[in-house]
N, C-alpha and C positions, 0 to 999 in steps of 0.2 A: 524352812526348807533350804534357804541359802546356807545356814549353819551346817546342815547335814552334808551338802555338796562340798563345802569348803573342808570339812572334816575328812570326808572320803578322799578328796584330792590330796590333802596333806598326808594322809596315811599312805596313799599310793606312792607319792613322791618319796617318802621316808623308806618304804620297802624297796623301791627301785634303787635308791642310793645305797642302801645296805648291800644289796646283791651286786651292785657295780663294784663295790670295794672288795668283795670276796672273789671276784673273777680273777683268773690268772693261771699261769702254768703250774702244774703240780711239781713239787720239789723232787728231783731225781736223786737217787742214792749215789754214793761215790762210784760204786761198781757200774751203775747205769751210765753215768757221765763218762767213765773211762771207756766203756763199750762204745758209746756214741762217738767219742773222739777217735777211737781206733777204726771204726767203720768208715768215718769220714776220711781218714788218712788212707785207708785201704782203697776207697773209691778214687781219691785224688791221685794217689801214687802207684796204684796197681800193686799193692803189697801181697806177698805170699801169705798163706795162713800162719806159717811160723813167725814171719815178721809182724803180722797183726797181733799175735799173742804176746810177743815181746813188747810191742808198743803199748798194748793194753795194760800190761803190768807196770810199765814205766809211768803211764798216765795215771794209773790207780795210786801209785806211790806219791806222785806229784799232787794229786787232788786231795788225798788224805792229809798230807803235810800242809797244804794251803788252808784246808779247813781248820786244822789245828791252830795255825797262825791267826786266822780270822777270829777264832774264839778268844784270843788273848786281848789284853788291854792295849789301847792305842799307844801308850808310851813304850810298852814292850815291843810292839811291832816296829816302831821307829828305831829302837835300839838294835833290832835284828835285821835291819835292811841289808847290810852287807852279807849276812848269812843267807838271806833269801835270794839275793842276786847270785851268790855262788851256787846255791841249790838249783836255780833256774838254768844256769850255765851247764851244770853237771847233767841235768836232765836233757838239755839240748844235745850235749855230747853223746849221751847214751842213745838217744834216738838216731843221731847221725851215724853211730857205729852199726846200727841195725840195717840202715838203708844202703842201697847201691849208689853209685856216683850220679846216675841220671835222676834217681828219686831225690837225692839231696838237692840237686839243682832245681827241680820242680818245687820242693818244699821251701827252699830259700826264696824263690820268686814269689811264692804264695805268702811268705812272711813279709816280704817287702810290700806287696800289694795291701796286706792287712794294715801295716804301719801307715801307709799312705792314706788309706781310708779313715783310719783313726785320727790322723792329723787333720784331714778335711773336716771330719765331724767335729773335732775339737774347735777348729776355727769357726765353724758355723754357730756353735754353741756360745762362743764368746768365753772360752776358757782363759787360762792365765795369759797375760800379755807376753808377747815375744820379747827377746832381748832388743829388738829394733825399736820398740816403743820408747819414746823419749821420757825421761823422768818428769814428774810434775814440777812446776816452777816453785822456787823456794818461797816460803811464806814471808811476807813483809811484816816487820814489827813497827808499825807506825804508831 
């Protein structure tokens, strides 16, 4: 009787664990992610419909290019870091060209808040040490 109970318990734990690993958010397509980003900016910045459409197209181009880069080999990604930075700056400039002065200020404040949040999260996770961290003492050769 004990063997049956243990076997049932083991099966239940195994099934539960397998379902827990499958849980998660469904992957959104590039178009859906661009739409989501455009809607979020429309709500935050009070964009007009025309501005929203332009932002959505810019975001779609950015997402597709980033997906393409993510699919590449790690060594290739490192080699293209400058290209990626230039692409990000160009996208930022395109978005800024669509926005009014007030919308730009709101977006820039939002970007600063996001950077601060990421820095706080990184600090709590124990990410890379800051430049303020002293180097380890030299190894002695006794």
